[in-house]
C-alpha positions in Angstrom: -14.4 6.2 11.2 -14.2 9.5 9.5 -10.4 10.7 8.5 -9.6 14.0 7.6 -6.3 14.5 5.6 -5.3 18.1 4.5 -2.2 18.9 2.8 -0.6 21.7 1.2 2.8 21.3 -1.3 4.4 24.6 -2.1 6.0 22.6 -4.9 3.2 21.9 -6.6 1.4 24.7 -5.8 -1.7 22.5 -4.7 -3.9 22.7 -1.5 -6.2 19.6 -0.5 -8.2 17.7 1.9 -9.1 14.2 1.5 -12.2 13.0 3.7 -12.3 9.3 4.1 -15.1 7.1 5.6 -14.0 3.8 7.0 -16.7 1.1 8.1 -15.2 -2.1 9.6 -18.0 -5.0 9.1 -20.3 -4.3 6.4 -23.2 -6.3 6.0 -23.3 -5.2 2.6 -20.0 -6.5 0.9 -20.9 -4.5 -2.5 -20.1 -1.5 -0.5 -16.2 -0.7 0.0 -14.8 -0.6 3.5 -13.3 2.5 2.6 -14.9 5.7 0.5 -13.0 8.9 -0.1 -13.5 12.1 -1.6 -10.5 14.7 -2.2 -11.2 18.3 -2.3 -8.9 20.5 -4.4 -8.4 24.2 -3.6 -7.1 27.2 -5.0 -3.9 28.0 -2.8 -4.0 31.4 -3.1 -7.4 32.2 -1.8 -9.2 28.8 -0.7 -11.6 28.6 -3.5 -12.9 25.1 -4.0 -11.6 24.0 -7.6 -12.5 20.6 -7.6 -14.3 17.6 -6.0 -12.5 14.5 -7.0 -12.9 10.6 -6.7 -10.7 10.0 -3.7 -11.3 6.3 -3.6 -9.5 5.9 -6.8 -6.7 8.5 -6.1 -6.1 6.4 -3.1 -6.1 3.2 -4.8 -3.7 4.3 -7.5 -1.5 6.4 -5.3 -0.7 4.1 -2.6 0.0 1.2 -5.3 2.2 3.6 -6.9 4.1 4.3 -3.3 4.5 0.5 -3.1 5.8 0.0 -6.4 8.6 2.6 -5.9 9.4 0.9 -2.6 9.5 -2.3 -4.8 11.9 -0.9 -7.4 14.3 0.1 -4.8 13.9 -2.6 -2.1 13.4 -6.1 -4.2 15.9 -8.7 -4.7 17.4 -8.4 -8.0 16.0 -11.6 -9.6 12.4 -11.1 -8.4 10.1 -13.8 -10.2 7.1 -14.5 -8.1 4.9 -11.8 -6.7 2.4 -12.9 -3.9 -0.6 -10.6 -2.8 -2.5 -11.3 0.3 -5.9 -9.9 0.2 -8.3 -9.4 -2.8 -9.8 -5.8 -2.4 -9.7 -2.5 -4.1 -5.7 -2.2 -3.3 -5.2 -6.1 -4.6 -6.4 -4.7 -7.8 -4.7 -1.5 -8.0 -1.4 -3.2 -6.7 -1.8 -5.9 -9.4 -2.0 -3.5 -11.9 0.9 -1.2 -11.6 3.2 -4.0 -10.5 2.7 -6.4 -13.6 2.9 -2.9 -15.7 6.2 -1.9 -14.2 8.0 -5.2 -13.2 8.1 -8.6 -14.9 7.1 -11.8 -12.6 7.0 -15.1 -13.8 4.3 -16.0 -11.6 1.6 -14.1 -9.3 -0.2 -15.6 -6.7 -3.1 -14.7 -4.5 -4.7 -15.4 -1.3 -8.0 -14.2 0.5 -9.8 -15.3 3.6 -12.9 -15.8 1.3 -11.6 -17.9 -1.7 -14.3 -16.8 -4.1 -13.2 -13.2 -3.6 -9.8 -14.5 -4.7 -10.9 -16.6 -7.5 -13.0 -13.6 -8.9 -9.9 -11.5 -8.6 -7.8 -14.1 -10.6 -10.7 -14.5 -13.4 -11.1 -10.7 -13.9 -7.5 -9.4 -13.9 -5.4 -9.5 -17.2 -3.1 -12.1 -16.8 -2.7 -15.4 -15.2 -2.9 -15.6 -11.5 -2.6 -18.5 -9.5 -5.5 -18.7 -6.4 -3.7 -20.3 -3.3 -5.7 -22.3 -0.6 -3.6 -20.8 2.3 -1.6 -17.7 2.7 1.6 -19.7 3.6 1.4 -21.5 0.5 1.0 -18.2 -1.5 4.1 -16.9 0.5 6.4 -19.8 0.4 9.4 -19.0 -2.0 7.9 -15.6 -3.3 10.4 -12.8 -4.0 7.8 -9.6 -3.4 4.8 -10.2 -1.0 1.9 -7.3 -0.7 -0.3 -7.4 2.3 -3.6 -5.5 1.5 -5.8 -7.2 4.1 -8.5 -6.0 6.7 -6.6 -8.1 9.3 -6.5 -7.3 13.0 -4.0 -10.2 13.9 -1.0 -11.5 12.0 -1.7 -13.5 8.7 2.2 -13.4 7.6 4.6 -14.9 9.4 8.7 -14.5 9.3 9.2 -18.4 9.2 7.2 -18.4 5.7 9.3 -15.4 4.3 12.1 -16.2 1.8 15.2 -14.7 2.9 16.1 -11.3 0.9 12.4 -11.0 -0.1 10.6 -7.8 0.0 7.1 -7.1 1.5 4.8 -4.1 1.0 2.5 -4.1 4.5 -0.5 -1.9 3.4 -3.2 -3.2 5.8 -3.4 -3.0 9.5 -3.4 1.2 9.5 -4.3 1.1 13.4 -2.3 0.8 16.4 -3.9 -2.0 17.6 -4.1 -4.1 14.1 -1.3 -6.2 12.9 -0.7 -7.8 9.3 3.0 -9.2 10.1 4.5 -11.3 13.1 7.1 -10.2 15.7 9.8 -12.6 13.8 9.2 -10.7 10.4 9.4 -7.2 11.7 12.2 -7.5 13.8 14.3 -9.9 11.3 13.6 -7.5 8.5 15.0 -3.9 7.7 12.1 -1.6 8.2 11.2 1.4 5.6 8.0 3.6 6.4 6.6 6.3 4.3 6.5 8.6 7.8 8.4 7.7 11.3 5.9 10.1 13.0 2.7 8.3 11.3 4.5 4.7 12.0 5.0 5.1 15.5 1.5 6.2 16.4 -0.7 4.4 13.7 0.9 1.3 12.9 0.4 -1.7 15.1 2.7 -4.0 13.3 5.4 -1.3 14.5 4.3 -0.3 17.8 3.2 -4.1 19.0 6.8 -5.5 17.7 8.9 -2.8 19.0 11.0 -3.4 15.2 13.4 -0.3 14.7 12.8 1.9 11.7 15.9 1.9 9.7 14.7 4.8 7.0 11.7 6.6 5.4 11.5 5.8 2.0 11.9 9.6 1.0 15.4 9.2 2.4 16.2 6.3 0.3 14.9 8.4 -2.7 17.4 11.2 -1.6 20.1 9.1 -1.2 20.8 9.7 2.4 19.9 6.1 3.3 20.9 2.9 1.2 18.3 0.8 -0.2 19.7 -3.0 1.2 17.9 -4.9 -1.4 20.0 -7.9 -0.6 18.2 -7.9 2.8 14.9 -9.1 3.8 12.9 -5.8 3.8 9.4 -4.6 4.8 8.0 -0.9 3.6 5.1 -0.2 5.9 2.7 1.9 4.2 0.2 4.1 6.2 -0.4 6.7 3.3 0.4 10.3 3.5 -2.2 13.5 2.9 0.4 14.8 0.4 0.5 11.9 -1.8 -3.1 12.6 -2.3 -2.4 16.1 -3.2 0.1 15.6 -5.8 -2.3 13.0 -7.3 -5.3 15.3 -7.3 -3.2 18.1 -8.7 -2.0 15.9 -11.4 -5.7 14.6 -12.2 -6.9 18.2 -12.2 -4.4 19.5 -14.2 -4.7 16.7 -17.0 -8.3 17.2 -17.1 -8.0 21.0 -17.5 -5.5 20.7 -20.3 -8.2 18.2 -22.1 -10.5 21.1 -21.8 
């Protein structure tokens, strides 16, 4: 797939387009499934100002948005973080979650156990490698799903009541990471209603009702409900890349 994600932010005076290539089944696993480039333009005349590493920006902005959702929605005394998946997004989520929050235990599961072991040995803090997704999830307060799954790998009867889930994978209308029970028995938050109803298999195929966009919670027009079991379905928004790219460019310019 080739994704094209243009956006303009008047508030940030920023105009960008992100180009994303996505190859589903790579024989060469050393090459990421997703690769991205962000083009930053001068909004007043369309001149190309910079070409930025979109893969880094995507990894960091996605994890940052998950962290915002987690800050708002996680239970009051969250001690156990569980990450399902061991790719690029697993690393970026681990980095920001362990920087912003204090977890007593971090667990990881991946279909290929050697990747989970590699992850655990390469990050800065202790991580417990679990032999099954159920083992990793049981009792966890915050769960992050960053997998290439096309069918559910996280089931509602495993999840601790009151837990918060950041569902980041399954970005196509026929792909799933979460089962119907979890989707229907949780309070569902999304980054964009329009995107979720056209792009997210977890939302479309479960028929789960969207309670709020994350922006509505940030603005105070919808409550966060951290005492409930909550799911934040993240699909990513082009404006996140725009703001991030402008931030990077401005920091680089100031350094020069």
